[in-house]
N, C-alpha and C positions, 0 to 999 in steps of 0.2 A: 504494500500500500504506500502511496506517495505522501510525503510530508509537505508537498507544495500545494496545499489547499488555498483557494482564493480567500482573501480577507477583505471584508467591507467595513470601512471606517465611516461612521456617521457623526456629523457634528451634532452638538446638543439640540439644535432646532429640528433637524431631521429625525433625531431619536425621539423627541417629544411628539412629532407628527406620527411616528410609528406607534407610540403609546396611545395616542388618541384613536388611531384606527383599530387598535386591539381592544379598546374599552368602549362597548356600545353606548354607554351613558355619557361619553365625553364630548365636549364641544372644544374646538381648536381654532385659533386664529393667529396670524402672524403679520408683522409689519417691519419696515425698516425705519429705524430712528436715526436721524442725522447727528449722531454723537459717537464718541469712541466707546468701545466695548467696556472699558474700565469705568467710565462715567455712568453708562446705563446700568451695569451690574451693581455698582455702589448704591444706586437707588433701589433697584428691584430686590437685591439681596437683603435689604433691611426689613425683614418680615414683620417685625413689631410695628413699624411705621407704615409700611407700604400695603400690607394685606388689607387693613381697613379702608385704605384709600381706593384700592383696586376693586374690592368686592364690597358693594354697598350693604350686603346682609351681615357683614362682620363689623361689630362695634369695636372689638379689641382683640389683639393677638399678643400672646406673651410666650416667650421661649422659657420653658421650665427646666429642661435638661439639655445639656450640650456635651457631646462626646465626639470630638473630631468633627466630621462632616454629618454626623447623625444628631438630630434634634428632636425634642418633643415640644410641640406648640399647642397651647390651649387657646381656643378661640371662643368668643362669646358673640352672640347675635343681639340685635336690637330688641328682640322679643324674649330674651332670656335663654335662648337655646345655646347649648354648649357642645363643643367637639374637641377631642384630643387627637392631634395629628402626629403621625410618625413622619419625619421629614429627613430627606437627604439634601444637603445644601453644599454645593461646590461652585467654584467660579463658572458661570454660564449654565448652571443646572440646578433646578429645584424640583423635587418630587415630593408631594404631600399626599397622605391618605389617612382618612379616619375610618370609622366603621361604615359610614354611609357616603362619604364624599371623597373625591379625587381632586387634586390640583397640581399644576405644574407650570414652571416658567423655564425658558431656555433662551440663551443668547449666543450669538456667534458673530465675529467680525464680518463686515460686508464692505465692499468698495465705497458705498455711500454712507457708511456709519456702522450701525449694528443691526443685524437681523434679530428680532425679538419675537418669541412665541409665548402664548398663554393657553392653558388648558384648564377647563373646569368640568366637573362631571359628578354623576351620582353612581353609587355602587349599590344597586338594589336588584333583587331577583326580578326577572322579567323586564328589565329596563330596555332591552332590545326592541320590544313591541312599542314602547312609548317614544323611541328615539326620533321619529319624524315630527311628532308634536313638540318634543323638547327642543329640537333644533330650531324651530320657528320662534320659540320663546327665549331660549338661552343664547343663541348666537349673537343677538344684539348686546347681551350682557358681556360676552367675551370681547366683542369689538369695542365696547365702552371701556373695558379694563385696559385694552391696548392704548386707546386714546388718552386715558388718564395717566398711564405710565409715561407716555411721550411728553405730556404736559409737565409732569413732575420732573423729568430729566431736564427739560428746558428751563424750568424754574431753578433747579440746582446749578445750572450753568450760568445763570445771570449773575453779573458782578454785584 
């Protein structure tokens, strides 16, 4: 047997796109933000500040455990709902999952700045059946999160 198997390397944004395709309850969006990767990720990677800004259902997010690139984040909603997320946070990559929710962010350098992607979704039995309805309702939320992140990055770049 040959040891020369082909290897496919995916940048973080492409990897997040694969995760969205593999999870039937996930909505995905991406954009190019005209700022350097480091600038974009400095804003996006600050989960305690940025998650409530990106996702209107989240009132607060707090990192309760940090062990290298593994975190535990506790989020609260405006109506009192709570979720504990297991998180992997690395430069250009964030994957979050709770019992019922998925979330992800990814970034990669691009000639015009930084390609940034956002994923949000539900982890529920039978979600595949509801996906077409969820797509109509949730895709504008994903697009709004991308827009808000771009605005936050621009605000951080102003003198």
